[in-house]
C-alpha positions as CSV (number, residue, x, y, z in Angstrom):
1,S,-121.5,58.3,69.0
2,K,-124.4,59.2,71.3
3,D,-122.0,59.8,74.2
4,L,-119.9,62.1,72.1
5,K,-122.9,63.9,70.9
6,G,-124.2,64.3,74.5
7,A,-120.8,65.6,75.7
8,M,-120.9,68.1,72.8
9,E,-124.3,69.3,73.8
10,I,-123.1,69.9,77.4
11,L,-120.0,71.8,76.2
12,I,-122.2,74.0,73.9
13,E,-124.6,74.7,76.7
14,Q,-121.7,75.7,79.0
15,K,-120.4,78.0,76.3
16,R,-123.9,79.5,75.9
17,Q,-124.1,80.1,79.6
18,K,-120.7,81.8,79.7
19,L,-121.6,84.0,76.8
20,S,-124.8,85.2,78.6
21,T,-122.7,86.4,81.6
22,V,-119.7,88.0,80.0
23,E,-119.3,91.8,80.0
24,K,-117.2,92.2,76.8
25,L,-118.3,89.9,74.0
26,D,-115.4,90.6,71.7
27,E,-113.0,88.8,74.0
28,H,-115.1,85.6,73.7
29,M,-116.0,85.7,70.0
30,D,-114.8,82.5,68.5
31,F,-116.3,80.1,65.9
32,A,-118.5,78.3,68.5
33,S,-119.8,81.6,69.7
34,Q,-120.7,82.7,66.2
35,L,-122.6,79.4,65.7
36,I,-124.5,80.0,69.0
37,F,-125.5,83.5,67.9
38,A,-126.5,82.2,64.5
39,Q,-128.8,79.8,66.3
40,N,-130.2,82.6,68.5
41,R,-131.0,84.6,65.3
42,G,-132.8,81.6,63.8
43,D,-130.2,81.0,61.1
44,L,-129.2,77.6,62.4
45,T,-130.8,74.9,64.5
46,A,-129.4,73.4,67.7
47,E,-128.6,70.3,65.7
48,N,-126.7,72.4,63.1
49,V,-124.6,73.9,65.9
50,N,-123.9,70.6,67.6
51,Q,-122.9,69.0,64.3
52,C,-120.5,71.8,63.3
53,V,-118.8,71.8,66.7
54,L,-118.5,68.0,66.7
55,E,-117.0,68.1,63.2
56,M,-114.5,70.7,64.3
57,M,-113.5,68.6,67.3
58,I,-113.1,65.4,65.3
59,A,-111.3,67.0,62.3
60,A,-109.0,69.5,64.0
61,P,-106.3,67.1,65.2
62,D,-105.8,65.5,61.7
63,T,-105.7,68.8,59.8
64,L,-103.5,70.4,62.4
65,S,-100.9,67.6,62.4
66,V,-100.7,67.6,58.6
67,T,-100.4,71.4,58.4
68,L,-97.7,71.4,61.0
69,F,-95.8,68.6,59.3
70,F,-95.7,70.5,56.0
71,M,-94.9,73.8,57.7
72,L,-91.9,72.2,59.4
73,I,-90.7,70.6,56.1
74,L,-91.0,74.0,54.3
75,I,-89.1,75.8,57.1
76,A,-86.3,73.1,57.0
77,E,-86.1,73.6,53.2
78,H,-85.7,77.4,53.5
79,P,-83.1,78.2,56.1
80,T,-83.2,81.9,55.5
81,V,-86.9,81.9,56.4
82,E,-86.1,79.9,59.5
83,E,-83.5,82.6,60.5
84,E,-86.0,85.4,59.9
85,M,-88.6,83.6,62.1
86,M,-86.1,83.1,64.9
87,R,-85.2,86.8,64.8
88,E,-88.8,87.7,65.0
89,I,-89.4,85.4,67.9
90,E,-86.4,86.8,69.7
91,T,-87.6,90.4,69.1
92,V,-91.0,89.6,70.6
93,I,-90.0,87.5,73.6
94,G,-86.4,88.5,74.1
95,K,-84.3,86.2,76.3
96,Q,-87.3,84.3,77.8
97,E,-87.5,80.6,77.6
98,L,-89.8,79.3,74.9
């Protein structure tokens, strides 16, 4: 747990350094960036930021896999929706390989 926490602190510090050198912030504004700015404003502590990022990293694979599973089931149960999705994909990327 301490190793993971330490690794998280390093990643957050790297993100903080990157944010301090970018020219256009809007291209780099994600949830971790928002947390870092909240800490800079005094709304969060460094421990709050570390904990939030750590929880996102740990929880994301589980929630993503469950969400994708149910999405694929729903698409399989609704072939007209699947056809519409495929038409939209073809419209956007044309004949390129997926």
